[in-house]
N, C-alpha and C positions, 0 to 999 in steps of 0.2 A: 564197654561203662559202667557198667556196674562192676567190674573188680577191677579196679585205676591202680590197682596195688600190684596189677597182674597184664601191665604196658594199656588199659583200657582201651579205647576200641582203633584199632589201626589200619594205618589209608588205605590198606591194601581193603578190610571189610569194607569202610566211606569211600572204595571205588567199588568197589564190586553194588551196595548200594544206591549205587548212582547208577551202571544200566537195567534199574527196575527205579527210581522212582529221581523224583528233581529236585533239585537238593531243596528247594522251599520241607514239602514232603522228608525231607533226608530230616531236615529238622527236626520239622516235629514228631516226629518216631522218636527222635532225642531225647527232647522234654516229654515225648512218654513214661516211657520209662525212668526217669531219668527220679518223673515224678510218680510215679508207684515206686521207682524206690527207695523216694524218702517218707511215704503216708506204712509203708514194710518195714523202716524205719525209728516211727513214734511209733508204728504198734510194740512191735516187737521191744521198746525201751523204754514201754509205760505200763510194759505188761496187757495190754491189751487184748481182751479175750472173747471166742471166735463165738458170737451167741451160735446156738444152736436153735 
């Protein structure tokens, strides 16, 4: 999902996830990954410093 330029989430990976989670929960996992990815991109592009 994160590396869309490398074909993103494959059908095989999605089907494998469905063996463990229902479609609603898989959608929630995907949304969580997308949200974390967005925050990481914002932090990197704004040169956000990690608090120490």
